[in-house]
C-alpha positions as CSV (number, residue, x, y, z in Angstrom):
1,M,-14.5,-3.7,8.5
2,T,-11.8,-2.9,11.1
3,Y,-8.1,-3.8,10.7
4,T,-8.6,-6.7,13.2
5,E,-11.5,-8.0,11.2
6,A,-9.5,-7.8,8.0
7,R,-6.7,-9.8,9.5
8,V,-9.1,-12.4,10.8
9,Y,-10.7,-12.7,7.4
10,L,-7.4,-13.1,5.6
11,D,-6.3,-15.7,8.2
12,K,-9.5,-17.6,7.5
13,I,-8.9,-17.8,3.7
14,S,-5.2,-18.7,4.3
15,R,-6.3,-22.1,5.6
16,Y,-7.3,-23.0,2.0
17,G,-3.7,-23.2,1.0
18,S,-2.1,-21.9,-2.2
19,V,-2.5,-22.8,-5.9
20,L,-0.2,-21.7,-8.7
21,G,-1.9,-20.2,-11.7
22,L,-3.5,-16.9,-12.8
23,D,-7.2,-17.9,-13.2
24,S,-8.3,-16.9,-9.7
25,I,-6.4,-13.7,-9.5
26,R,-7.6,-12.7,-13.0
27,G,-11.2,-13.2,-11.9
28,L,-10.7,-11.3,-8.7
29,L,-9.0,-8.3,-10.3
30,R,-11.7,-8.2,-13.0
31,E,-14.3,-7.8,-10.2
32,L,-12.2,-4.9,-8.8
33,G,-11.9,-3.1,-12.1
34,N,-8.3,-4.3,-13.0
35,P,-6.4,-1.7,-11.0
36,Q,-3.1,-3.3,-12.1
37,D,-3.7,-2.2,-15.7
38,E,-3.4,1.5,-14.6
39,L,0.1,1.0,-13.1
40,K,3.7,0.5,-14.4
41,F,5.8,-2.2,-12.8
42,I,9.4,-3.2,-12.1
43,H,8.9,-6.9,-11.6
44,I,11.5,-8.8,-9.6
45,A,12.0,-12.6,-9.5
46,G,14.8,-14.8,-8.3
47,T,16.0,-17.0,-5.5
48,N,18.1,-14.7,-3.3
49,G,18.4,-10.9,-3.1
50,K,14.9,-9.9,-4.3
51,G,14.2,-7.9,-1.2
52,S,17.5,-6.0,-1.2
53,V,17.2,-5.1,-4.9
54,L,13.6,-4.0,-4.4
55,A,14.6,-1.8,-1.4
56,Y,17.5,-0.2,-3.3
57,T,15.4,0.4,-6.5
58,S,12.3,1.8,-4.8
59,T,14.3,4.1,-2.5
60,I,16.2,5.5,-5.5
61,L,13.1,6.1,-7.4
62,S,11.4,7.9,-4.5
63,E,14.5,10.1,-4.2
64,A,14.3,10.8,-7.9
65,G,10.8,12.2,-7.4
66,Y,8.7,9.3,-8.6
67,R,5.8,8.1,-6.3
68,T,6.8,4.5,-5.8
69,G,4.9,1.6,-4.4
70,R,6.6,-1.5,-3.1
71,Y,5.1,-4.9,-2.6
72,V,7.1,-7.6,-0.7
73,S,6.6,-11.0,0.9
74,P,7.6,-12.3,3.4
75,T,7.9,-9.4,5.8
76,V,10.2,-9.2,8.8
77,V,9.1,-6.3,11.0
78,A,5.3,-6.3,10.7
79,Y,2.5,-7.4,8.5
80,L,1.7,-4.0,6.9
81,E,5.3,-3.7,5.8
82,R,4.4,-5.6,2.7
83,I,2.5,-2.7,1.1
84,Q,4.3,0.7,1.0
85,V,4.4,3.9,-0.9
86,D,7.7,5.9,-0.7
87,G,8.7,3.9,2.3
88,I,5.5,4.6,4.2
89,W,3.4,1.5,5.2
90,I,-0.2,1.3,4.3
91,S,-2.4,2.5,7.2
92,E,-4.6,0.0,9.1
93,E,-7.6,2.0,8.0
94,K,-6.7,1.8,4.3
95,F,-5.8,-1.8,4.6
96,A,-9.2,-2.6,6.1
97,E,-11.0,-0.5,3.5
98,N,-9.4,-2.4,0.6
99,T,-9.8,-5.8,2.3
100,A,-13.5,-5.2,2.5
101,K,-13.6,-4.5,-1.3
102,V,-11.7,-7.7,-1.9
103,R,-13.9,-9.7,0.5
104,D,-17.0,-8.5,-1.4
105,A,-15.5,-9.3,-4.8
106,I,-14.6,-12.8,-3.6
107,A,-18.2,-13.3,-2.4
108,R,-19.5,-12.4,-5.8
109,L,-17.0,-14.9,-7.4
110,K,-18.2,-17.7,-5.1
111,E,-21.8,-16.9,-5.9
112,A,-21.0,-17.2,-9.6
113,G,-19.3,-20.6,-9.0
114,E,-15.8,-19.3,-9.8
115,P,-12.7,-20.5,-7.9
116,A,-11.9,-18.7,-4.7
117,P,-8.6,-16.8,-4.6
118,T,-5.8,-17.7,-2.2
119,V,-4.7,-15.4,0.6
120,F,-1.7,-14.2,-1.4
121,E,-3.9,-13.4,-4.3
122,A,-6.2,-11.4,-2.0
123,E,-3.2,-9.5,-0.5
124,T,-1.9,-8.8,-4.0
125,A,-5.3,-7.4,-5.0
126,I,-5.4,-5.2,-1.9
127,A,-2.0,-3.9,-2.8
128,F,-3.0,-3.1,-6.4
129,L,-6.1,-1.2,-5.2
130,Y,-4.0,0.9,-2.9
131,F,-1.2,1.7,-5.4
132,R,-3.9,2.8,-7.9
133,E,-5.5,5.0,-5.3
134,M,-2.1,6.5,-4.5
135,K,-1.5,7.2,-8.2
136,C,2.0,5.5,-8.1
137,D,4.3,6.2,-11.0
138,F,6.0,2.9,-10.4
139,V,5.3,-0.2,-8.4
140,V,8.4,-2.3,-7.6
141,L,6.9,-5.8,-7.3
142,E,8.4,-8.9,-5.8
143,A,7.2,-12.2,-7.2
144,G,6.0,-14.7,-4.6
145,L,6.8,-18.2,-5.9
146,G,8.5,-18.6,-9.2
147,G,7.3,-16.3,-11.9
148,A,5.1,-17.5,-14.8
149,L,2.3,-18.8,-12.6
150,D,2.8,-16.5,-9.6
151,A,-0.2,-14.2,-8.9
152,T,2.0,-11.1,-9.4
153,N,2.5,-12.1,-13.0
154,I,-1.0,-10.9,-13.9
155,V,0.5,-7.5,-14.6
156,K,0.9,-6.4,-18.2
157,N,2.7,-3.0,-18.0
158,T,6.1,-4.2,-17.0
159,V,8.7,-1.6,-17.7
160,C,11.6,-3.7,-16.4
161,A,11.8,-7.5,-15.6
162,V,14.5,-8.2,-13.1
163,F,16.2,-11.4,-12.1
164,T,18.3,-11.7,-8.9
165,A,20.5,-14.7,-8.4
166,I,18.6,-17.9,-9.4
167,S,19.5,-21.1,-7.7
168,R,18.0,-24.3,-6.3
169,D,14.9,-23.5,-4.2
170,H,11.3,-24.9,-4.1
171,I,12.6,-28.0,-5.9
172,G,9.8,-30.1,-7.3
173,V,7.3,-27.1,-7.1
174,I,8.5,-24.8,-9.9
175,G,11.2,-27.1,-11.4
176,D,13.6,-29.9,-10.7
177,T,16.8,-28.3,-12.0
178,V,18.1,-24.7,-11.9
179,E,17.4,-24.3,-15.6
180,E,13.7,-25.4,-15.1
181,I,13.4,-23.0,-12.2
182,A,14.9,-20.2,-14.3
183,E,12.4,-21.1,-17.1
184,N,9.5,-20.6,-14.7
185,K,10.9,-17.3,-13.3
186,A,11.6,-16.0,-16.8
187,G,7.9,-16.0,-17.4
188,I,7.7,-12.5,-15.9
189,I,9.4,-11.1,-19.1
190,K,6.7,-9.2,-21.1
191,P,6.9,-8.1,-24.8
192,G,8.6,-4.7,-25.0
193,C,10.1,-4.6,-21.5
194,A,13.8,-4.2,-20.6
195,V,15.4,-7.1,-18.7
196,V,18.0,-6.8,-15.9
197,S,19.8,-9.8,-14.5
198,A,22.2,-10.4,-11.7
199,R,25.3,-12.5,-12.5
200,Q,23.9,-16.0,-13.3
201,T,25.2,-19.4,-14.2
202,E,25.6,-20.1,-17.9
203,G,22.5,-22.3,-18.0
204,V,20.4,-19.6,-16.4
205,E,21.8,-16.9,-18.6
206,R,20.8,-19.0,-21.7
207,V,17.3,-19.4,-20.4
208,I,16.8,-15.7,-19.8
209,S,18.3,-14.7,-23.1
210,R,16.1,-17.2,-25.0
211,R,13.0,-16.0,-23.2
212,L,13.9,-12.3,-24.0
213,K,14.3,-13.1,-27.7
214,E,11.0,-15.0,-27.8
215,T,9.1,-12.1,-26.2
216,D,10.9,-9.2,-28.0
217,Q,7.9,-7.9,-30.0
218,P,7.7,-4.3,-31.2
219,R,3.9,-4.1,-30.8
220,H,4.0,-2.9,-27.2
221,S,7.0,-1.2,-25.7
222,L,7.0,0.5,-22.3
223,A,10.8,0.4,-22.2
224,G,11.5,2.8,-25.1
225,G,15.2,2.5,-26.1
226,A,15.7,-0.3,-23.6
227,S,13.0,-2.5,-25.1
228,G,14.3,-6.1,-25.6
229,K,17.7,-5.3,-24.2
230,L,19.4,-7.3,-21.4
231,F,21.3,-5.3,-18.8
232,Q,23.7,-7.6,-17.1
233,A,25.0,-6.8,-13.6
234,E,28.8,-7.1,-13.4
235,P,29.8,-7.0,-9.8
236,E,33.4,-7.8,-10.7
237,L,33.6,-4.3,-12.2
238,A,32.7,-2.6,-8.9
239,R,35.6,-0.8,-7.3
240,I,35.5,-1.2,-3.6
241,H,36.8,1.8,-1.7
242,K,35.9,0.7,1.8
243,E,34.1,-2.4,3.3
244,D,33.3,-3.8,6.7
245,F,30.3,-5.2,8.6
246,R,28.9,-1.7,8.9
247,G,28.6,-1.1,5.1
248,I,30.2,-0.8,1.7
249,C,31.5,2.1,-0.3
250,L,32.0,1.4,-4.1
251,S,31.9,2.9,-7.6
252,Y,30.5,1.1,-10.6
253,K,30.5,1.9,-14.3
254,E,29.3,5.5,-14.8
255,F,28.3,5.7,-11.2
256,G,30.6,7.6,-8.9
257,E,31.4,6.7,-5.2
258,I,28.3,5.2,-3.6
259,K,27.8,4.2,0.0
260,T,25.4,1.7,1.4
261,K,24.7,0.7,5.1
262,M,23.9,-2.8,3.9
263,A,26.9,-5.1,4.3
264,G,27.7,-8.6,3.1
265,D,29.3,-10.3,0.2
266,C,25.9,-10.6,-1.6
267,Q,25.2,-6.9,-1.4
268,K,27.7,-6.1,-4.1
269,G,25.7,-8.2,-6.5
270,N,22.4,-6.8,-5.2
271,L,23.5,-3.2,-5.5
272,T,25.0,-3.6,-9.0
273,T,21.8,-5.2,-10.1
274,A,19.8,-2.2,-8.7
275,L,22.2,0.2,-10.5
276,E,21.6,-1.8,-13.8
277,I,17.9,-1.1,-13.2
278,V,18.7,2.6,-13.0
279,R,20.7,2.3,-16.3
280,A,17.8,0.5,-18.0
281,L,15.3,3.2,-16.8
282,R,17.6,6.0,-18.0
283,C,17.7,4.3,-21.4
284,T,13.9,4.2,-21.4
285,G,13.8,8.0,-20.9
286,Y,13.2,8.3,-17.1
287,K,15.2,11.0,-15.4
288,I,17.2,9.7,-12.4
289,E,19.9,12.1,-11.3
290,E,23.2,10.9,-9.8
291,Q,22.4,12.5,-6.5
292,A,19.1,10.6,-6.3
293,V,21.0,7.4,-6.8
294,K,23.5,8.2,-4.0
295,K,20.9,9.4,-1.6
296,G,18.6,6.5,-2.3
297,V,21.3,3.9,-1.8
298,M,22.5,5.5,1.4
299,K,19.0,5.6,2.8
300,T,18.2,2.0,1.9
301,V,17.6,-0.3,4.8
302,W,16.3,-3.9,4.6
303,P,15.7,-5.8,7.8
304,G,17.3,-9.2,8.2
305,R,19.9,-9.0,5.4
306,F,23.2,-9.1,7.3
307,E,21.7,-6.5,9.6
308,L,23.8,-5.2,12.5
309,I,21.5,-4.6,15.5
310,G,24.2,-4.4,18.2
311,E,27.9,-4.2,18.9
312,R,30.1,-5.6,21.7
313,P,29.3,-8.3,21.0
314,A,28.4,-7.7,17.3
315,F,24.8,-9.1,16.9
316,I,23.7,-9.7,13.3
317,L,20.5,-10.9,11.6
318,D,20.5,-12.6,8.2
319,G,17.8,-14.5,6.3
320,A,20.2,-17.1,4.7
321,H,17.8,-20.0,4.2
322,N,19.2,-22.0,1.3
323,E,22.6,-23.3,0.0
324,D,23.6,-20.3,-2.1
325,A,22.7,-17.8,0.6
326,A,24.6,-19.8,3.2
327,L,27.7,-19.9,1.0
328,C,27.5,-16.1,0.6
329,L,27.0,-15.7,4.3
330,R,30.0,-17.9,5.1
331,E,32.2,-15.8,2.8
332,T,31.0,-12.6,4.5
333,V,31.6,-13.9,8.0
334,L,35.1,-15.1,7.0
335,R,36.0,-11.7,5.5
336,Y,34.6,-9.5,8.2
337,F,35.3,-11.5,11.3
338,P,38.5,-13.5,10.9
339,G,39.6,-15.2,14.1
340,R,36.5,-14.0,16.1
341,K,34.5,-16.4,18.2
342,L,31.1,-17.0,16.6
343,Y,27.8,-17.9,18.3
344,F,25.0,-19.0,15.9
345,I,21.2,-19.0,16.5
346,M,19.5,-21.1,13.7
347,G,15.9,-21.7,12.7
348,V,14.8,-22.9,9.3
349,F,11.8,-24.3,7.4
350,R,11.6,-28.1,7.0
351,D,11.5,-27.9,3.2
352,K,14.9,-26.2,3.0
353,E,18.3,-27.8,2.6
354,Y,19.0,-27.6,6.3
355,E,21.7,-30.3,6.3
356,R,23.7,-28.5,3.6
357,I,23.2,-25.1,5.4
358,A,24.6,-26.7,8.6
359,E,27.5,-28.2,6.7
360,I,28.4,-24.8,5.2
361,M,28.0,-22.7,8.3
362,C,28.4,-24.7,11.5
363,P,32.1,-25.6,11.2
364,L,32.7,-21.9,11.8
365,A,30.8,-21.7,15.1
366,H,32.0,-21.9,18.6
367,A,28.4,-22.7,19.7
368,V,25.1,-23.3,17.9
369,Y,21.7,-22.7,19.4
370,T,18.7,-24.0,17.3
371,V,15.1,-22.8,17.7
372,N,11.6,-23.6,16.6
373,L,10.0,-21.2,14.2
374,P,6.6,-19.4,14.7
375,D,5.1,-21.4,11.8
376,Q,5.1,-24.9,13.3
377,N,3.5,-26.4,10.2
378,R,6.5,-25.4,8.1
379,G,9.2,-25.1,10.7
380,L,11.9,-27.7,11.2
381,P,12.0,-28.9,14.9
382,A,14.9,-27.5,16.8
383,E,16.0,-30.9,17.9
384,K,16.3,-32.1,14.3
385,L,18.2,-29.1,13.2
386,A,20.5,-29.5,16.3
387,R,21.4,-33.1,15.2
388,A,22.5,-31.8,11.8
389,A,24.5,-28.9,13.4
390,A,26.1,-31.1,16.0
391,E,28.0,-33.0,13.2
392,Y,30.1,-29.9,12.7
393,C,29.9,-28.1,16.1
394,A,30.2,-30.0,19.3
395,D,28.6,-27.3,21.4
396,T,25.1,-27.4,19.9
397,E,21.9,-27.0,21.9
398,A,18.2,-27.1,20.9
399,F,15.9,-24.6,22.5
400,S,12.8,-26.4,21.6
401,E,9.8,-24.8,23.4
402,S,6.9,-24.6,20.9
403,Y,6.1,-21.0,19.9
404,Q,2.3,-21.5,19.9
405,E,2.0,-23.8,22.9
406,S,4.1,-21.4,25.1
407,L,2.4,-18.2,24.2
408,S,0.8,-17.8,27.7
409,E,4.1,-18.4,29.4
410,A,5.8,-16.0,26.9
411,F,3.4,-13.1,27.6
412,S,3.6,-13.6,31.4
413,S,7.4,-13.5,31.3
414,G,7.5,-10.5,28.9
415,G,8.9,-12.4,26.0
416,S,7.4,-13.4,22.7
417,A,8.7,-17.0,22.3
418,P,10.5,-18.7,25.2
419,G,12.8,-20.9,23.1
420,I,14.0,-18.0,21.0
421,F,14.2,-15.8,24.1
422,R,16.5,-18.4,25.9
423,A,18.7,-18.8,22.8
424,V,19.2,-15.0,22.6
425,E,19.8,-14.7,26.4
426,T,22.3,-17.6,26.3
427,A,24.2,-16.2,23.4
428,L,24.5,-12.8,25.0
429,R,25.6,-14.3,28.3
430,E,28.2,-16.5,26.7
431,A,29.6,-14.1,24.1
432,G,32.4,-11.7,25.0
433,P,32.6,-8.1,23.8
434,E,34.8,-9.0,20.8
435,D,32.7,-12.0,19.8
436,V,30.0,-12.2,17.2
437,I,26.4,-13.5,17.5
438,L,24.7,-14.4,14.2
439,A,21.0,-15.3,14.0
440,F,20.2,-16.7,10.6
441,G,17.9,-19.0,8.6
442,S,14.2,-18.2,8.0
443,L,13.2,-14.5,7.9
444,S,10.1,-15.4,9.8
445,Y,11.7,-15.5,13.3
446,L,14.3,-12.7,13.0
447,Q,11.9,-9.9,14.3
448,I,11.4,-12.0,17.4
449,V,15.2,-12.2,17.9
450,R,15.4,-8.4,17.4
451,E,12.7,-7.8,20.0
452,E,14.3,-10.1,22.5
453,Y,17.7,-8.5,22.0
454,E,16.3,-5.0,22.5
455,R,14.4,-6.1,25.6
456,I,17.4,-7.7,27.2
457,S,19.7,-4.8,26.1
458,G,17.2,-2.3,27.5
459,A,16.9,-4.1,30.8
460,A,20.7,-4.2,31.1
461,R,21.0,-0.4,30.4
462,A,18.4,0.3,33.0
463,E,20.3,-1.5,35.8
């Protein structure tokens, strides 16, 4: 099987949709020899900040000398980004090799009349096979949807269960209230593991604490002295030494001065959560020196999280796609860019609270340009998003060319999506050197924005 054939195969099974539950993934991994049982996990669930916390944690562990796998979804830069070891993506050859193993296992399941796994379950199995082959000391694992019934929750050897900020998202799928959503996500807590949590609402804190008590059983402890203990991030205790849109320098609890290139109001919460993971692992007996923490944090990058890709004008990418993320983004923009003229590029999924996101963000904007997303099935039409934005910003325009229907035109013009291309081009033409362009919403289109910006900027430098 080639890499192209592997992608075609996975695209084919993706059409069958997704189903919550562990029966299919359990059967698939059994066919593959249960590779996950030979690995130790730091399992991360939450609504916002999972990717940043995962990036900080995995980079710190790699700097500390532990071979560290990371599994993330969705990706921003490229498909293979989702499976990494010590920051290096899985190769096309290894991905194809493990996809072939998974394909054959699925065929055997079908012959036996067992349920066929979903594409996410297949990708998760591919990742576990690779991490076992690479003999990872840790796998930092991001839950897909929820926690209890997510395919990643098939793992048993959880050293640390981590919760980033939990808020309203996927309403009606994993719960109708924040507490119900938290109950689902808290299902990743395993007996004997340590638990780390970002600052949560009182209701969510009660859910996590109750679940921890229910599962705190001495029979099986991977977390040593941290077993059954809750490590609570306290971002209010962080001492900020310097902060702007290029990064943050802070100290926290026993950690001395630490610098991160990841800016934004939410990053203080994400970074302190990652530092609490370090504290939990140290209590467990793992050696993580102060220098490894500082180097790891400084080296950490995570695409699409208040990411600065250009200056004069400042051009920023951010994956704020729900109410809490939008509130955080608003505070960050007000803090870093007071009095600056703001140009927004927006694209969101149709199942998100787009009207609330528009209400929070668009009063700040001088102009708003809405775009269609690559995934037309899930994407909110640019015109509909523009109507919501126009209630708060008079200068709103929809760039509504369909991504899929315009591919031939896009390739002939050198761009990857004409609507997004025109939005980026317009924003760069209209914004002055001291202004700010912010592309936000779904992570799924931010790489296209980046590529268009680099193409336009490169052409301008060549003139």
